[in-house]
matplotlib code that plots the C-alpha trace (Angstrom):
import matplotlib.pyplot as plt

x = [0.0, 1.3, 0.9, 0.6, 1.4, -1.7, -1.2, -1.2, -4.4, -6.1, -4.9, -6.1, -9.5, -9.8, -9.0, -11.6, -14.2, -13.4, -13.8, -17.1, -18.3, -17.3, -19.2, -22.3, -22.0, -21.9, -24.6, -27.1, -28.4, -32.0, -33.0, -31.8, -33.3, -34.9, -35.9, -34.0, -34.1, -37.9, -41.0, -44.2, -47.7, -50.6, -53.9, -57.5, -58.1, -60.7, -63.8, -62.6, -59.3, -59.2, -56.9, -56.9, -57.4, -61.0, -62.4, -59.9, -61.7, -62.3, -64.1, -65.6, -64.1, -60.4, -60.0, -62.1, -62.1, -59.4, -55.9, -53.8, -51.1, -47.4, -45.4, -48.6, -48.2, -50.5, -50.6, -46.9, -47.7, -44.0, -41.3, -37.9, -36.1, -32.5, -32.0, -28.4, -27.2, -29.7, -32.3, -35.8, -38.6, -41.8, -45.1, -48.2, -50.5, -53.2, -53.7, -53.0, -49.9, -46.3, -42.8, -41.5, -37.9, -37.0, -35.0, -35.8, -33.8, -33.1, -30.9, -30.5, -30.6, -33.0, -32.6, -34.4, -35.4, -39.0, -41.3, -44.9, -46.2, -49.4, -51.8, -54.4, -56.7, -59.8, -60.6, -58.6, -59.3, -60.5, -58.2, -54.6, -51.9, -50.7, -48.0, -45.9, -42.8, -43.8, -41.2, -40.9, -43.5, -44.5, -47.0, -48.6, -49.3, -52.7, -53.2, -54.2, -56.8, -56.0, -52.8, -50.1, -48.5, -48.9, -46.3, -45.3, -45.8, -43.7, -46.6, -45.9, -48.9, -49.3, -48.6, -48.2, -44.7, -43.4, -46.7, -47.2, -49.7, -49.7, -51.2, -53.1, -54.2, -57.8, -58.3, -58.0, -60.3, -59.9, -58.0, -54.9, -54.4, -51.3, -48.0, -48.2, -46.1, -45.6, -45.6, -44.5, -47.1, -50.2, -52.3, -55.3, -55.3, -58.0, -55.5, -52.9, -49.5, -45.9, -44.6, -41.1, -42.1, -44.2, -43.0, -46.2, -46.8, -49.9, -50.4, -49.9, -53.2, -54.9, -53.3, -50.5, -49.5, -45.9, -44.4, -43.4, -44.3, -41.2, -42.4, -40.7, -42.9, -44.7, -42.4, -39.3, -37.5, -37.8, -35.2, -36.9, -34.9, -35.8, -33.5, -34.2, -32.4, -33.9, -37.7, -37.3, -37.6, -37.1, -38.7, -36.7, -37.9, -35.6, -33.2, -35.9, -36.9, -40.7, -41.7, -40.3, -41.8, -40.8, -41.0, -42.7, -44.2, -45.6, -49.1, -49.2, -46.0, -45.9, -42.2, -40.3, -40.7, -37.1, -37.0, -39.0, -39.4, -39.7, -42.5, -43.0, -46.7, -48.7, -51.9, -53.7, -51.1, -48.2, -44.9, -41.2, -38.3, -34.6, -31.3, -32.9, -30.2, -30.0, -27.0, -26.6, -26.2, -25.6, -26.9, -28.7, -26.5, -25.4, -28.0, -30.8, -29.1, -28.8, -32.3, -34.5, -35.3, -36.1, -38.1, -35.9]
y = [0.0, 3.4, 6.2, 9.7, 12.9, 14.5, 17.8, 15.8, 14.0, 17.3, 18.7, 15.7, 16.0, 19.7, 18.8, 16.1, 18.4, 21.0, 18.4, 17.3, 20.9, 21.5, 18.4, 19.6, 23.0, 21.3, 22.4, 19.6, 19.1, 18.2, 17.0, 13.8, 11.5, 9.3, 12.1, 10.2, 13.0, 12.9, 10.8, 11.4, 11.9, 12.1, 13.5, 13.0, 12.7, 15.0, 13.4, 14.4, 12.5, 9.7, 6.7, 5.6, 1.9, 0.8, 1.6, 4.3, 6.8, 10.3, 13.3, 16.6, 18.1, 17.2, 18.6, 15.7, 12.0, 9.3, 10.3, 8.0, 8.2, 7.7, 6.8, 5.9, 8.3, 6.4, 9.3, 10.3, 13.7, 14.1, 13.0, 14.2, 14.7, 15.5, 18.4, 19.4, 17.8, 19.5, 17.5, 19.1, 18.3, 18.1, 18.6, 17.8, 19.2, 16.7, 15.6, 17.6, 16.3, 16.9, 15.6, 15.8, 15.8, 12.7, 14.9, 17.9, 21.0, 24.2, 27.3, 27.1, 28.9, 27.1, 28.1, 26.9, 28.0, 27.8, 28.3, 27.6, 25.1, 25.6, 23.0, 23.5, 21.0, 20.9, 22.2, 25.2, 25.2, 28.9, 30.1, 31.2, 28.6, 27.5, 25.5, 26.3, 25.6, 24.4, 24.7, 23.8, 21.1, 18.8, 16.1, 13.5, 13.8, 15.0, 17.3, 20.2, 19.4, 15.7, 16.4, 18.5, 18.8, 21.6, 24.2, 27.7, 28.3, 30.2, 30.8, 30.2, 31.4, 33.4, 37.1, 36.1, 34.7, 34.8, 35.4, 33.7, 31.3, 29.4, 26.0, 24.5, 20.9, 21.4, 17.7, 16.5, 17.0, 19.0, 21.3, 22.4, 25.3, 26.3, 27.9, 31.4, 34.1, 37.8, 40.0, 43.6, 45.8, 48.1, 46.6, 48.7, 47.8, 45.5, 43.7, 41.8, 42.6, 42.6, 46.1, 47.0, 50.6, 50.0, 49.4, 47.6, 43.8, 41.6, 37.9, 36.1, 34.3, 33.7, 34.9, 37.5, 39.3, 40.0, 43.5, 43.2, 41.0, 40.7, 37.8, 37.0, 36.8, 33.5, 30.8, 32.3, 31.0, 32.7, 32.5, 31.6, 31.7, 31.0, 32.0, 30.5, 31.3, 30.1, 30.8, 33.7, 33.4, 35.6, 35.0, 36.3, 36.4, 37.2, 38.9, 41.0, 40.5, 40.2, 38.7, 38.4, 35.9, 36.4, 34.5, 31.4, 29.3, 25.7, 26.2, 22.7, 22.7, 26.5, 26.3, 28.2, 26.5, 26.3, 23.2, 20.8, 19.1, 20.9, 20.0, 21.0, 21.2, 19.9, 22.1, 21.8, 23.5, 22.3, 23.7, 23.0, 23.3, 22.9, 23.8, 23.1, 23.4, 23.7, 25.2, 25.4, 29.0, 30.5, 34.0, 35.9, 37.2, 40.8, 42.1, 40.8, 42.1, 45.5, 45.6, 43.9, 45.2, 42.3, 42.6, 43.0]
z = [0.0, -1.0, 1.6, 0.2, 2.2, 3.6, 1.6, -1.6, -0.6, 0.1, -3.3, -5.1, -3.3, -4.3, -8.0, -8.1, -6.5, -9.2, -11.9, -10.6, -10.3, -14.0, -15.1, -13.2, -15.0, -18.4, -20.9, -21.5, -25.1, -24.3, -27.8, -29.5, -32.0, -29.3, -26.9, -24.3, -21.7, -21.8, -21.3, -23.2, -21.8, -24.1, -22.9, -24.0, -27.8, -29.2, -30.7, -34.2, -34.0, -36.5, -36.9, -33.3, -32.4, -32.1, -28.6, -27.7, -25.5, -27.0, -25.8, -27.1, -23.9, -23.9, -20.4, -19.2, -20.0, -20.2, -21.3, -23.4, -20.7, -20.4, -23.5, -25.4, -28.4, -30.8, -33.3, -33.1, -31.7, -30.8, -33.3, -34.3, -37.6, -38.4, -40.8, -41.6, -38.4, -36.2, -34.2, -34.7, -32.3, -34.4, -32.5, -34.6, -31.9, -32.9, -29.2, -26.1, -24.4, -23.4, -23.2, -19.7, -18.6, -16.5, -14.1, -12.0, -12.6, -10.6, -11.2, -15.0, -18.3, -20.7, -24.3, -27.5, -31.0, -31.9, -34.9, -35.8, -38.4, -40.3, -38.9, -36.2, -34.6, -32.5, -29.9, -30.9, -34.7, -34.6, -31.9, -31.8, -32.2, -28.8, -27.0, -24.0, -21.9, -18.4, -15.7, -12.0, -12.8, -10.0, -9.0, -11.2, -14.9, -15.7, -12.7, -15.0, -17.7, -17.4, -19.3, -17.6, -14.2, -11.7, -12.8, -14.0, -17.7, -20.2, -22.6, -26.3, -28.2, -31.4, -30.6, -26.9, -26.5, -22.9, -21.1, -17.8, -16.3, -13.0, -13.7, -10.8, -10.1, -11.3, -12.3, -8.7, -5.7, -3.7, -5.9, -4.0, -6.4, -8.3, -7.5, -5.9, -7.5, -7.5, -10.6, -10.8, -12.4, -12.1, -9.4, -10.5, -14.2, -15.6, -17.8, -15.7, -17.2, -16.1, -16.1, -14.9, -14.5, -11.4, -7.8, -6.9, -7.1, -7.6, -7.2, -10.4, -10.7, -14.1, -17.4, -17.1, -20.2, -21.1, -21.1, -24.8, -27.7, -29.9, -32.0, -35.3, -38.5, -39.0, -40.3, -38.8, -35.8, -32.4, -29.6, -26.3, -23.1, -19.5, -16.7, -13.2, -10.0, -6.7, -6.9, -9.4, -13.1, -16.2, -19.6, -22.6, -26.2, -29.0, -26.6, -24.8, -21.2, -21.4, -18.0, -14.5, -12.1, -8.4, -5.1, -6.5, -3.7, -3.8, -2.6, -1.2, 0.9, 1.4, 0.6, -2.1, -5.5, -6.7, -8.9, -11.0, -14.3, -17.7, -20.0, -23.7, -24.6, -27.5, -27.6, -30.9, -33.0, -35.2, -34.1, -34.0, -31.5, -32.0, -30.2, -26.9, -24.1, -20.4, -18.6, -14.8, -13.5, -10.0, -10.7, -13.4, -16.3, -16.3, -18.8, -16.5, -13.3, -15.0, -16.5, -13.8, -10.4, -8.1, -5.0, -1.9]

ax = plt.figure().add_subplot(projection="3d")
ax.plot(x, y, z, "-o")
ax.set_aspect("equal")
plt.show()
């Protein structure tokens, strides 16, 4: 047995700790051909969906009924293609659903490119195209509308990129509610909207509009970024801060909501994601620290 001097052992330990820390800080490429970082959950097919096996439950109200469930993507709602070496996530939108990360994440920079397709489906055939990035997701699948988990939502909707919604657990009884957050803005305005020019805050219940709407023209890629530190989050669209969500609290545990899974929605609209990465961070980047005034 070889005996090493204690200083050498300490130095070796510090080096190994540093290596582990660097590995932990490595950017994760979330998209691959097999979506290996995710599991799929498919919700309730609308009554108009065709091509399902005989006897598959369908409903006129897709927020109620029997979901198809975990990794039961009978209509290939979520697929991937490789174009010029890039993995593209294709979401048909035909049935409500999501891909959900297998791991929980906290303190990160999530970045992706996104664009709309052309198809829309019931029950949103006459409404805006819609999808979303759900973060700090927790609980069972199907808590919200028999499809998604309880979470915070980075809204991705036509002309509404970066808006915010707190999704509750409205499919279970009793409904424990959704995460509690604070949004800076005009507390007296009829329209709930994040506005950095106010010093007042309101509770982020219901639909909260973004401060800006810097969406690229239809068919072009948009850069969507989510920065999360502790229980604060910042939504960035095409380089512009559009929403700041502060002091998120899990309404069930009454504790700060600082981590969770990430879900990408299918919500009756064809769309595409690529270059989806997640990088650990310990603080907000300089441009956010300079532009955003967080509550003390």
